[in-house]
C-alpha positions, -999 to 999 in steps of 0.1 A, spaced: 0 0 0 12 35 -8 13 54 24 26 85 7 -7 93 -11 -18 127 0 -55 136 7 -69 166 24 -75 162 61 -112 162 71 -131 176 100 -154 147 111 -180 147 139 -195 115 153 -228 122 171 -241 95 194 -274 99 213 -272 90 250 -291 57 257 -314 67 229 -343 42 232 -343 43 270 -341 81 270 -370 84 247 -391 62 270 -381 83 300 -388 115 281 -424 104 272 -432 88 305 -420 110 334 -427 82 359 -397 63 344 -372 91 349 -344 83 373 -353 47 373 -334 16 358 -352 7 326 -346 -17 298 -362 -15 264 -371 -49 251 -361 -81 269 -385 -93 295 -381 -112 327 -382 -146 311 -376 -141 274 -361 -117 249 -330 -96 246 -324 -61 260 -323 -36 231 -312 -6 253 -307 3 289 -309 35 308 -278 48 326 -295 40 359 -297 3 347 -262 3 333 -248 9 368 -259 -26 376 -243 -41 345 -274 -41 323 -264 -38 287 -279 -42 253 -278 -77 238 -279 -95 272 -310 -116 280 -339 -102 299 -334 -129 325 -298 -119 331 -307 -82 332 -333 -88 359 -309 -109 379 -283 -81 378 -309 -54 386 -340 -68 405 -357 -33 403 -353 -32 365 -384 -20 346 -389 -35 311 -405 -13 285 -418 -24 251 -398 -8 222 -417 17 200 -397 19 169 -421 43 151 -415 68 179 -377 63 177 -377 68 139 -398 100 143 -373 115 167 -344 102 147 -357 121 116 -358 153 136 -322 148 146 -311 141 110 -329 173 99 -307 192 124 -276 175 109 -286 187 75 -287 223 87 -249 221 89 -239 197 61 -253 173 35 -224 149 42 -243 128 68 -238 91 71 -263 75 96 -251 43 112 -284 37 130 -313 56 144 -292 71 172 -258 78 156 -242 93 125 -210 107 110 -209 143 97 -182 158 75 -181 195 83 -148 203 66 -169 226 44 -202 233 61 -233 254 54 -227 277 84 -192 286 72 -179 278 106 -142 268 106 -145 251 141 -158 216 141 -158 217 179 -182 247 179 -204 230 153 -206 199 175 -216 220 205 -243 238 184 -257 205 171 -259 190 206 -277 221 219 -301 221 189 -309 184 195 -316 192 232 -339 221 223 -358 202 196 -361 168 212 -354 172 249 -327 145 246 -289 147 251 -262 136 227 -225 131 229 -200 138 201 -164 130 190 -145 154 168 -113 146 149 -96 142 115 -113 109 105 -142 87 113 -123 62 134 -109 87 159 -142 106 160 -161 74 168 -137 66 197 -138 101 210 -176 103 211 -175 77 239 -150 96 259 -172 120 278 -206 103 277 -233 111 286 -240 146 273 -204 155 265 -179 158 237 -142 154 230 -121 169 203 -89 152 192 -70 179 174 -45 169 146 -14 174 167 -30 153 195 -39 123 174 -8 101 177 -5 107 215 -43 100 219 -40 67 201 -8 56 218 -24 61 252 -57 45 243 -64 11 259 -66 -15 232 -102 -25 242 -113 11 233 -102 8 197 -133 7 175 -134 -26 158 -116 -45 186 -141 -67 204 -138 -88 235 -123 -118 218 -97 -97 199 -89 -78 230 -81 -110 248 -59 -121 219 -41 -88 219 -34 -92 256 -19 -126 250 4 -110 225 14 -83 250 -6 -56 233 -24 -35 260 -24 0 245 -21 18 212 16 23 219 21 -15 222 1 -20 190 22 5 172 54 -15 179 41 -44 158 48 -46 121 20 -49 95 33 -84 87 31 -95 123 -4 -81 127 -16 -96 94 -2 -130 105 -21 -129 137 -53 -111 127 -56 -116 89 -70 -87 69 -79 -68 101 -42 -67 110 -36 -41 82 -65 -21 96 -50 -21 131 -16 -11 117 -29 20 100 -56 33 124 -31 33 153 -11 57 131 -41 80 126 -46 68 91 -82 60 82 -95 75 50 -130 62 47 -152 91 35 -185 101 51 -210 86 26 -244 104 25 -259 75 6 -246 46 27 -250 13 8 -272 -13 26 -253 -46 27 -281 -68 38 -317 -67 49 -331 -90 75 -355 -96 104 -357 -120 133 -380 -130 161 -374 -143 197 -401 -167 208 -420 -169 241 -414 -206 242 -386 -226 227 -394 -245 195 -384 -281 193 -392 -292 158 -388 -279 123 -425 -283 117 -433 -258 144 -408 -234 129 -423 -232 94 -453 -210 105 -429 -187 124 -406 -184 94 -435 -175 71 -443 -145 94 -407 -135 94 -405 -138 56 -436 -116 54 -419 -89 73 -387 -92 52 -408 -90 21 -423 -57 32 -388 -43 39 -375 -54 6 -404 -38 -12 -400 -6 7 -363 -4 -2 -369 -17 -37 -340 -41 -36 -333 -78 -42 -305 -101 -33 -288 -134 -41 -277 -148 -7 -304 -161 17 -293 -167 53 -312 -185 80 -302 -176 116 -309 -200 144 -303 -192 181 -306 -222 204 -317 -223 240 -281 -223 251 -277 -189 232 -253 -204 206 -260 -191 171 -259 -210 139 -263 -195 104 -270 -214 72 -267 -196 38 -273 -203 1 -263 -181 -28 -285 -182 -58 -275 -175 -94 -301 -148 -97 -316 -119 -76 -347 -126 -57 -370 -105 -35 -403 -124 -36 -414 -140 -4 -422 -174 -19 -387 -178 -34 -371 -166 -1 -392 -190 19 -385 -219 -4 -348 -214 1 -352 -210 38 -371 -243 41 -342 -260 22 -317 -245 47 -339 -254 77 -339 -291 67 -302 -290 57 -292 -306 90 -308 -316 122 -313 -291 150 -289 -295 179 -312 -282 206 -345 -263 211 -347 -229 193 -354 -195 209 -349 -172 179 -351 -174 141 -341 -149 115 -340 -145 78 -317 -121 59 -309 -113 23 -275 -102 12 -254 -99 -20 -279 -71 -29 -284 -55 -63 -276 -20 -48 -240 -28 -41 -211 -13 -60 -174 -16 -59 -156 8 -35 -121 20 -39 -99 16 -9 -69 38 -3 -45 44 25 -30 78 28 -11 102 50 -32 131 62 -21 166 53 -21 192 81 -42 223 83 -60 243 110 -87 223 127 
């Protein structure tokens, strides 16, 4: 890779709403304010989608089971998710973003990247823009947001988590290398729990430790991700903010009140899931070639079975036909608590050029 390629340095903001789903519920229902709540889940079934900061103090986090969440926090209040309401507020937030720049890349309903290198306000300070945006969000929605500001998406994403909730952090160009060297390896975006443990075993505990390793060494131990780690710890990450972010896959899944023990009982459930997927595909006007069946067993292990067809499909009957084939592909290893169907290899995908470059310096 040519590390001498020059590209202009950008001014990137990552805005992340604070405990978004839970905060919306507390906003709309004053009786929930100051209390530990979990959106989704349930005392016996389901998975937590979001937790309030009051609940997080007890170790309640998104993606853990409702049973475990209640065990950690006996006073926890479960609230049904209201995605229509979350989307409504999310759209108001995005409208605020577009007051400053059209280079907005939403990652989900509650977070987005903004490129404000050249912005509609003519404000040269990305830090001040982030402050204004957070204040506007508070005024319009009554909710708080945190932000990270830096020269690229990677550092902005890491920085937005630094002073949560209701805070922000700017990593100026001259601070980038020191910031990354001091950063605990588990704080690097893209380094999960398993990779963190592997890094520890290799004596990599901070960005400074990571920086001592050659690209060959990191590639040997982490595959393609090794090259990513090598460059981001040097402040090099040139992915642009993409206003029209390409959807890579479309899917839906359901967790059941009672475990399913036979494929026969699953077919009816899969038909309902396929109905929902069909609606999403029609709305997005896309089709795909790769059908994936997701199975989560009662012991929480997950299995996926996929098949790639020689042609694009979006029709429910064709998707369901493929899913049935995948379902009977092999015997179930245990009772099933969740099923999901997704479609990938979509007809909206396009090749993306990847480049690695050294950032040019200018006033931030």
